[in-house]
C-alpha angles and dihedrals in degrees: 000000000000119000109252091208087080085075095045095101091057093052090049090052090053092049090053088060090063090067095053116106093225132031099253117153125178113212107266122237104249131175125224111292095026123114134181132183126182140171123197097204096276095102092250119119116212112203125196135183112346094345092135096048112109120229139156107297099217117191093354082087087077089066088056090053088054087058089054105036108003096107093053094044093048093047091052094044091228119207136184136185108225113205095170098268141034125182109318094344128095122192120227085238099066091190091056133239095253119223112352135179123202094277096049093042088055094046094048096035094234103189094189094056092052093046092052092047091047091051089052091049092050091051088054091049091054091051098042103041111354139261098282094049090047090055092049090052092049094046092048091061099037099040094100088061101036103061105178096319096107112086113237120257145113100248123086109269117252111277109243136154087265087079090065093046103272098128143016100289098094116049138172143149130235090254095047095045093049091050090049091050090051094056114109089234089065095055090110090057089055090048091053090047090056091045100047106021106033115115094354094137114073093203093062093041091055093048098048102026092219141075102224092126137067136180140175121219128199148171123228135186122250111232111241093014108082094183096047131087137186129214129233134191128175130170149113146244128195093294114359120066119186146180125190143166137191137174122265125260125041096345095071091052092054110033102074098046086051090049091050090054092051092051094046 
């Protein structure tokens, strides 16, 4: 899995914007395939590059699951021991993440932990209000990211790794995901972000001396290119909120330092 610290400079550049007295952003220098969307607290979303181009959302899907089941998982203090595989599922970290709680599973993007917790949640849905109602509940939350890719039916869809972002089922764009995150209905997602993801990177904590920011990183496949990946990061500070994506390889190492220069 790609190292999210390659995007650290971009997040730092965004955080610098929070200290500016007025929301002034110079268009960042982006390469083809890179997209960046940001709001400075005024309700306006500024989109750059390919910020409106839809692509597989990768591990950002885990934030959507927090919208659906985060309260229950947090209240039960769920835990899981990741050994790299369980049943038909294989984690991206073949050696396993070890024992994780909800916060660590989110920080380290442990697919297996989320899949096990989702399976448990779906079993509860079937018992409490039936298969069809469970599907309606699931579709209502995930519809912005499903399009028409989910086959019709009344039963819960098969649980696969695609539901935690490993595949092409769930898609979004930096602009669309930022707008979703800004909706009042997603306030709990932001709360969980602050709770579980704020200040989790020592490098940023040492530079800024505070934890008023949070962000979720992720890796996503590139349709038609089995060996390629793209990178995602979405998050917020006191004022700026942002969502961005860039292709794998050299681009992700370069784009955010260049963006920082253009904002400076």
